[in-house]
C-alpha positions as CSV (number, residue, x, y, z in Angstrom):
1,M,1.4,163.2,-1.7
2,E,0.4,166.9,-1.2
3,G,2.3,168.5,-4.6
4,D,4.4,165.2,-5.5
5,S,2.4,163.2,-7.6
6,V,4.6,159.9,-9.0
7,D,4.1,161.1,-12.3
8,D,5.7,164.2,-11.4
9,T,9.1,162.3,-10.2
10,R,10.0,161.8,-13.8
11,N,10.1,165.5,-14.4
12,R,12.0,165.9,-10.9
13,S,15.5,165.8,-9.6
14,I,16.8,164.3,-6.6
15,Y,18.6,167.5,-6.4
16,D,15.8,170.0,-6.5
17,L,13.5,168.0,-4.1
18,A,16.5,167.5,-1.6
19,R,17.2,171.4,-1.6
20,E,13.4,171.9,-0.8
21,C,13.8,169.4,2.1
22,A,16.6,170.8,3.4
23,S,15.0,174.1,3.0
24,L,12.0,172.6,5.5
25,F,14.3,172.1,7.8
26,D,15.6,175.6,8.1
27,E,12.0,176.6,8.4
28,Y,11.2,174.5,11.1
29,L,14.6,175.0,13.3
30,S,14.5,179.1,12.4
31,A,12.1,179.3,15.6
32,P,12.0,177.4,18.9
33,R,9.7,174.7,18.2
34,L,8.9,171.2,20.4
35,Q,11.1,168.6,19.2
36,S,13.9,171.1,17.7
37,K,16.7,168.9,19.4
38,F,15.3,165.9,17.6
39,V,14.3,167.6,13.9
40,A,18.7,168.9,14.7
41,Q,20.0,165.5,14.5
42,S,17.4,164.4,11.6
43,Q,18.7,167.7,9.7
44,R,22.4,167.0,10.7
45,R,22.0,163.3,9.3
46,F,20.3,164.4,5.5
47,W,22.9,166.7,5.1
48,T,25.4,163.8,5.8
49,W,23.4,161.6,4.0
50,V,23.1,164.7,1.2
51,A,27.1,165.1,1.2
52,F,27.7,161.2,1.1
53,L,25.8,160.6,-2.1
54,G,26.5,163.3,-3.7
55,V,23.5,165.1,-4.4
56,F,24.4,168.6,-5.0
57,A,27.7,167.3,-6.7
58,Q,29.0,169.0,-10.0
59,E,26.1,167.5,-12.7
60,D,28.4,165.3,-14.1
61,V,29.1,163.0,-10.7
62,C,25.4,164.2,-8.7
63,L,22.9,161.5,-8.0
64,D,20.8,162.2,-10.3
65,T,23.1,161.6,-13.2
66,R,24.5,158.1,-11.8
67,L,21.3,157.0,-11.7
68,K,20.1,158.4,-14.3
69,Y,20.2,154.4,-15.8
70,K,18.9,153.6,-12.4
71,P,15.4,154.5,-12.3
72,D,13.8,151.5,-9.6
73,I,16.5,153.2,-7.7
74,R,16.2,156.7,-8.1
75,R,12.2,156.5,-7.5
76,L,12.9,155.3,-4.3
77,V,15.6,157.7,-3.4
78,M,12.4,160.6,-4.4
79,L,9.9,158.7,-2.9
80,L,11.7,158.6,0.8
81,L,12.6,162.5,-0.2
82,R,8.5,163.4,-0.5
83,I,8.1,161.7,2.7
84,L,10.3,163.5,4.2
85,K,9.1,166.9,2.9
86,R,5.3,165.9,3.8
87,N,6.5,165.2,7.3
88,M,8.3,168.5,7.5
89,R,5.4,170.3,6.4
90,R,3.4,168.7,8.6
91,G,5.8,169.1,11.4
92,T,6.3,173.0,10.7
93,A,2.6,173.3,9.6
94,T,1.3,171.7,13.2
95,A,4.4,173.3,15.6
96,Q,2.6,176.7,13.7
97,S,-0.7,176.4,14.2
98,S,-0.2,175.6,18.0
99,E,1.7,178.5,18.3
100,G,-1.3,180.5,17.3
101,N,-3.5,178.6,19.7
102,K,-1.2,179.9,22.5
103,H,-1.7,183.5,21.3
104,S,-5.6,183.1,21.1
């Protein structure tokens, strides 16, 4: 998956990957695009998920710490975040290329 191999997952934190996804949501929504309403709703759901699971909580209680001894669940969460990241990158790239074609 674009830039995030399964082996790389061991060296990454859920926190870092979730931050990247949050930034990609912001990037996508920073310009008027198709599906902005749907993406904004997905962003709200993402932030609800992040808050409920404590992804960005203090280190001693954050999701990374709580899943430290549960590698299967951690891998699943990382997989879902990598899929979200990949899809947000593709959505942003597609929207940017279609904007470029309009101005050509």
